[in-house]
C-alpha positions, 0 to 999 in steps of 0.5 A: 465676093467669091465662092471659098471653101475656108472654114477659118469664118467658123467658130471653134468648137466653144465658140470663140470668133477665130481671127481673121489673118489672110485673105481668101487663097486660091486653093480654097476657092468653090465654083457655082454648083451645075444643078444638072437637069433632065435634058438632052446631054449637055457635058461642060470640061471645067480646069482643076486645080493640076490641070485636071479636068472635071466633066460638069453635065449641065443637061442628061438624058440617060445613064448606066444602072446596074442590077445587083441581084442579077449581075446585070447593068444596062444603059436607059433613059431618065424619066424623073427624079421623084424622092430627096432627101437632102431637099424636095426643091430638087425634085420640083426642078427635076436635079440630077445629083448623088444619092437622088431616087429617080425613076428610070425606064424598064426596057433595056432591064426586061428585055434582058431578063426576057432573052436571059431566062427565056419566060415574062418577067411578070403575069401581065405580059405572060398573058400578053404571050399565051395569048399571041400565035407566035413560032417558038425559037428553034432551041438546042438540047445544051441550051434548053438544059441550060435555059431550064436550069437558069429556071430554077432561081428565076424569082423576081421581088414582087415590088420589082414587078408590080414596077415593070408591069408600070414599065418605070423603075425606082433607083438611085444615082451613085455618080456625082453629075456634076464632077464626072458628068456621067448620073449613073447609079444602081435600082432599088431593091430589097429593104432599100426599095420598101424603105424608099416606096415607104417614104414617096407614100407617106409625102403624097399623104401629106400633099393629099392632107395640105391640099 
């Protein structure tokens, strides 16, 4: 039997079993899940209804991620899946789906921040920069004024700062890898980041008690 998306086999709201009056239809078909994993990029095309095409990502290792508060997007490396509200098995198997919480490489965002604000992103980085004896780049007065103005708003969330120090950021996938063939998303910040950090900590404590 093929996979079907029809709801004719479901009972009605009052619990009555519906009469079976026809076979499955082509327009009700479903397909196997993509189960996109971490690995060297592998995307298959699928011909769908209307002659359109879907892009079924079987493996992905990079994606475009937005840093919303800074209005910047960079392509970066996907490291691992750390949380999934629907199923822990998807975390264990590193399966990429929409809404999964993952860790991404912080390097492209750190490089952008340090060039944009002309200052290190973390205290650890500041100490390393003062220790290194490098010649300062010559900047025009106009550029110095622009950077001085930017520095007034160069504040960063302490939770994000600690992640930058570790070189990994928590992010959420907002694209559908099995439909569009892409693993894009956004960096977690503010209340949303606090929520997921709490979830991850409580999950680790549970595992520690069970062990």
